[in-house]
C-alpha positions in Angstrom: -23.1 -13.1 2.1 -20.8 -14.9 -0.5 -17.3 -14.0 -1.2 -18.0 -12.0 -4.3 -20.7 -9.9 -2.5 -18.4 -9.2 0.3 -15.5 -8.1 -2.1 -18.0 -5.8 -4.0 -19.3 -4.3 -0.8 -15.8 -3.7 1.0 -13.6 -3.2 -2.1 -12.1 0.2 -0.9 -11.4 -1.1 2.4 -9.7 -4.2 1.2 -7.5 -2.0 -1.1 -6.4 -0.1 2.0 -5.8 -3.2 4.0 -3.8 -4.8 1.1 -1.7 -1.7 0.7 -1.0 -1.5 4.5 0.0 -5.4 4.8 2.2 -5.0 1.6 4.0 -1.7 2.7 4.6 -3.5 6.2 6.1 -6.5 4.6 8.2 -4.3 2.3 9.7 -2.2 5.0 10.4 -5.3 7.1 12.0 -7.2 4.0 14.1 -4.2 3.2 15.4 -3.8 6.7 16.1 -7.5 7.0 18.4 -7.5 3.9 19.7 -3.9 4.6 18.8 -2.9 1.1 18.1 0.8 1.1 18.1 2.5 -2.3 15.9 4.7 -4.6 14.7 1.4 -5.9 12.5 1.1 -2.9 10.4 3.9 -4.4 9.0 1.4 -6.8 7.1 -0.2 -4.1 6.4 2.8 -1.8 4.9 4.8 -4.7 4.3 2.3 -7.6 2.4 -0.5 -5.9 -0.3 1.9 -4.4 -0.7 3.9 -7.7 -1.1 0.6 -9.5 -3.7 -0.9 -7.2 -5.6 2.4 -7.2 -5.6 2.6 -11.0 -6.2 -1.1 -11.7 -8.9 -1.9 -9.2 -11.2 1.0 -9.5 -13.7 2.2 -12.2 -13.9 5.9 -13.4 -11.1 8.3 -13.5 -12.3 10.4 -10.6 -12.3 7.3 -8.3 -9.0 5.8 -9.7 -7.1 9.1 -9.0 -8.7 9.6 -5.5 -7.9 5.9 -4.6 -4.4 6.2 -6.1 -3.5 9.3 -3.8 -5.3 7.7 -0.8 -3.4 4.4 -1.2 -0.1 6.3 -1.7 -0.8 8.2 1.7 -1.6 5.0 3.3 1.7 3.4 2.0 3.7 6.1 3.1 2.2 6.5 6.7 2.4 2.8 7.4 5.9 2.6 5.9 7.0 5.5 8.2 5.5 4.1 11.4 6.7 0.5 10.8 10.1 1.8 9.8 10.5 4.0 12.9 9.0 1.7 15.3 9.9 -1.8 14.5 13.2 -1.7 12.3 16.7 -0.3 12.4 15.6 3.1 10.7 14.6 4.6 14.0 
């Protein structure tokens, strides 16, 4: 299986993993610099919605993946924030 075949076959799982890793990194960086502001909503909400809209074809799939990735971002951010940072 080539790389492009693997990406085509598992593109939804890759999007979920990308958002989970990006959310984890953003929460840890935000905590390390003690930068808590409403601007954090840009990566908490904007990044998953942008990835969901750009990486998918068809409005139904785009909307579904945007909402799914938003949920993944918020759940991962909450779990990482409560368990591994000073938020808890």
